N, C-alpha and C positions, 0 to 999 in steps of 0.2 A: 286545270284551276284556271277560271275566269282572273283576267287582267283587270288592274284599279280602274281601267277606262270602261269596261264592260259593267262592273259593278256601279261607277257612278252614273252612267247612263241610263241604265236599264232597271237597276234593282234596289236604289236607296231613295229615300223621299229627301226631294232638292228642299233647300231654304225659301225658295220662290217657286211654290208649285203651282205653274201656270197651267197645268191641265186642267186643276181644280178650278182655278181660278178662271179659265176660258168657259167651263162649264157654267159656273155662278154667274159671270157676266154677259155670256152667249154672245162672244166676239172672240176673236182671234187675238193671242197674246203671243208676245216675242220675248226673249232674252236671250244674255250671253252665259255660257258657262265657261269656266277654266279648269281644264284637267288634265294633269301630268304635261304641264308646260304647253299645251295646246288652247285654243279658244275654239268653243262651238257655238253657233247661233241654233237656238231651238225655237221652233213655233209650234204652238199648240191649236188647232183648230177644231171646234167643236162642231159636232152633227148628231143628228136622231137616227138611232135604228129601231126596228120595230122587231120584238120576239113575243111570240103567242100573243099576237093582237095587242101587246103594250109597248108603248113609246118610250124609249129610254135616251138620255143625252149622253153621249161617250165625248172623249177629246183623243184627236191622232196628233202624237208629237211627231215633227220633222227635224232631223238634226243634220247639219252639215257643218263640217271643219271649215275654218278659217285659217289662213295663214297671216303672219306677223304683220306686214304691211299693208293688209286689210283693214287692220284696227289702229288708226292714229299712226303708222307708220313706228309702231311701238318698238324699242330696241329690246324692252325685257318685258314679258308677260306678268312676271310677278309684281312689279311698281304699278303697272297699268291697272290689275285686278285689285290689289290695295287701295288706290286711289278711289275707283268705283264703288269699293265697300266703305270707305270714308265719306265719300258723298252720299251713298244712299242713309249710311248712318245719321249723318248731321240732319238729313231731310227729316227724317222720323223719330230722333231722338230728342225729349226734352232736355234743354240746357242747364237746368237747376238740379234736376233729380235724379237724372240718366235714363228714367224709364220712357216708353215712347209716349209720343205728343197726341196733341188732337189731330193734327194732319194724318197721322197714321188710323186712327180711329175713323175722321171723315172718309179717307180714300178707302175704307173697309180691309185695310191690309192682315188686320187679325184674322180674317177667314181663310188667308190662304196659307194657315198654319193647322188648317183641319186635313184629316187624311179619311180614307173611306170607311177606317173602323169608327171614325166619331164625328162623323160629318154632321149627323142628324140631332146630336145632343150636346146642349150647350147652355151655359148658365152665366148671367151677367150679375155681378157684384157691385152696386154704385156706392161710393164711399164718401163721407164728408167730414173733415175735421171738426168737433164740435169747438166752438168758441175760438176759432182762429181769428177771427177779428179782433177780440177780446186781448188775444195773445200778442198781435201784431200793436196794438195801442199801447199796452202795458210793458212790455218787454223790447218792442221795437223789431224793425223789420229783418234784422239780421238773425235774431232767434227764429222769428217767424219762417225765414228760410231755412234754418237748421230743424226746425221742425218738420217742414215737407220733406227735407231729403231723410231725414229718420222715418217718417211714415212710408218714403216710398221704398225705402230699402227693406223696412219690414213685410212689406206687401211681396216684395220681390223674395224673399226669404222664405215665404209661407207658399207660393204657388209650386203646384206638384211638379210639372215637365215644362218641357222648353216648347209644349204646342200652347199653353196657357200665355196670356197676355196682362201687362199692368199698363195702365193708359192713364196721365194725367191730362184729364179732359179739361180743366182750367182751374186756376186759382187754386182753391185748398180741397178739389173734387179728383177723384181719381174712381176708374173703370177697371173692374178685374175680371176678365174674361177665362171662364172654366171650358175646358172642351174635352168632350167624351165622359162627361159625368151624369150620376143620377140626382134627383131633386134632393135627397136625403144627403147627399155628399156636398151640394151647394150649400143646405142649410148647416152643416157642419163647418165647411169653410167659413162661413158667415161668422160664424161663432170663434173658431180659431182666430181669425184677423181680429175682432173687438178684443180678445185675451190678449194679443201681441202687442196691440196698441198699449193695453197698462202696462206692460214691459218695457216699454221705450224710456229711456233717461237721458234727458239731454245734457251734455257734458257742461254746457255753459249757462245752464238753468236748470237744475237738479230738481229744484223745488217744483217745477210743472209737472203737473200729472196730464195725461195725453187721453183722450177718448172720442172714438168713432161713431157716428151715424151709418149703418148700413143697411142699405136693402138689396132683395135678390129677386131676380126673374129666370125662370128656365122653362126650356123650351125640347120634348122631346123628340118634335119633327121638324127640325130647323132645316130652312131651303137657303137662308143665306139672301134672302131679299130684302130690300129696304125697308118694307111695312113691317116684315117682323121685328128687324132690328129695333125702329121706331118704337114698335108694342114693347118689346123687352125693356128698352131704356125707360120708357113712361111708366111702365109697372114696377120696375129698380127706384125710379125716382119717387115715387108714391109712398112706398115702402120705407124708403130711405128718409124722408120727411115725416112719417109716422115714428119710426124709431128716435128722430131727433125731439119728437114732441114727447111722445109716452115710452120710448125704450122697451118697443113690444119683443 
C-alpha cells in the first residue's frame, strides 16, 4: 500500500495544478506543498514532444523536499502552511460576499481547477442583479449588501463541484464558470440559477423580489487563451443584456 506522501505527490489532483498551469501559460511554474509534516518545492516545466508527427505540450514536475530552516526558519510547518493559505485566500476572495474576486478572474485562476478530463469543455454564465441600483436607492446600501451576499450564496449552492467557480466581477455582476459540461447542461444551469433567485427572501426586507439577468457562452474546444476568454465573456455579456431587455 502506498504511503500518504506517495499518494499526495503522484496520484491526487492538487488545488493549485501547476502542471496544467505551466502548459496554459507556456512557462515554468513553482509552488510549495505541505504533506505529512514536511515541505516540498514543486516546479513544473513545459516542453513539446512529437508523436506520430503531431506536436503535444506536456509538463515535467520536479519535486524536492525542504528542511524546516529553509522556509523562514519556521518552528512549525502547520502554522506556516495556515498563514500561506490565509494570505492566498485574502488575495482572491471578495470581502463582502466570500466568493472569488475580480483579481481571481484577471489572473485566470479559474483555469487551474481544470483537469485533463474537462480541459476543453467550459461554460460561462454572466449574471447581473436586476434593478440593483433601485434597491440601493429605495432600501439603502445595507439591504443592497445583504442582497449581494444572498445571491452569491445561492450561486455557490447551485454549482456542481469544486472545479467550478463563482466570481464577483464587480458591483452586482457575477461570473459562474462551469467546467466539463455540455452546452445543454449550461442552459439548464442558467435556468436553475434564475429560478434560485426567485426563492431568495431577505430577512430584513421580505417583500423584496429578486431576479437575475443571465447570459451564457459555451466552448467545446477551449484552449485557455486570453482571446477565447474575451470571446466567451463578450458573448455572455451580449446575451445577458438581451435577457435584461427581453427575458430571452
